[in-house]
C-alpha positions, 0 to 999 in steps of 0.5 A: 500500500502506498500509505505504508511505503510512501516513496523509494529508499533512494539510499539504494542507488546513486541519485546523482546518476538519475539527477544529472542524466535526465531520461528526457534530455531537455529536463532541467537538472537535478531531475528526479523520477517519482511514482504517485499512483499504482494500477491502471483502469485501461485495457489497451490490447498491446499492454500487459501492465494490468495482467502482469505488473499491476491491476486495475485497482488504482491506488493513489499516494496521499498528498502528504506523502508526496510533499514528504517525498519532494522535501526529501528529494530537495534535501538530497539534491542540494536544496533544489529540485530542477524537475520531476518526471511522474512515471505513472499514468496518474491523470485519471483522478482530477481531484488528487492532481489538484491537491498535489499541484496546489501543494507543490505551489505552496511548498516549493513554487513551480517545478518543471513536471513531465507526466504521462496522460491520455489525449482524451483526458486533456481534451475532456478537461479542457472542455469541462474543467479547464481550471485544472489544466490552468492549475497544473500549468502554474505548478510547472507542467512542461512536458506531457507523454501522450500515447497517440499511437496511430493516426488511423481510427481503425488501428486505435479501435483495434488497440482499444485506446478508447480515443479518437484521431480527432482527440489526438489532434485536439490534444496536441493543439491544447498542449501548444496553447498552454506551452506544454511540450508533447512527448508523442508515443507512436506504435508501428507494426500492430497486427492488421496495420497497412501501409496506408495506416502507417501513412496516416500516422506519419500525417498525424505526427506532421500535424501535431509536431510533438516536441519529441517523437518516441517511436516504438515497434509492436511486440506481442508480450505475454499477457496482452490481447 
């Protein structure tokens, strides 16, 4: 439970390796990676997260533990956090995000944040709860990893992404509006993909123009559909 093991024992590894060799080269140093939730409610057909490494019972780290972890990181990193990467797909719980975003602003001021989310989540909140995106931007949200995956709707449906090409395009536009860089994840070579489908993904990349393109080749891991 995240209440009992609130954050990693960073004495187990050399924190300076991570701090000064950011996973994303553009992240300000010293950088630290964090995990503030466990579990995933989604069932993307190419992913085995729920089947092997976790489950769909989403557990969220208490805001108090998040603040404690950041305070620990600040002390370890010489009194300053250059940036953080939130590894988990945290953004299915808007109320929890608002709590830690407000806590970051009150305790630390803005910290450049790189987090993972979904195109549909960004679009839905832009339309219905824009205040949350405003708050996240003030807290320091500067990079967003988005699983765009494909520019062809048939392929998105096959992957069970629960999203649309139109949402992908709109998400890219919204992130541009906020000055948030899009770390675009795209997946090539899924079963049934045609050359025309791949061309549609190329067209999507050219339309969104992410700040960083992460291209992956499909691999049929055990536990996936």
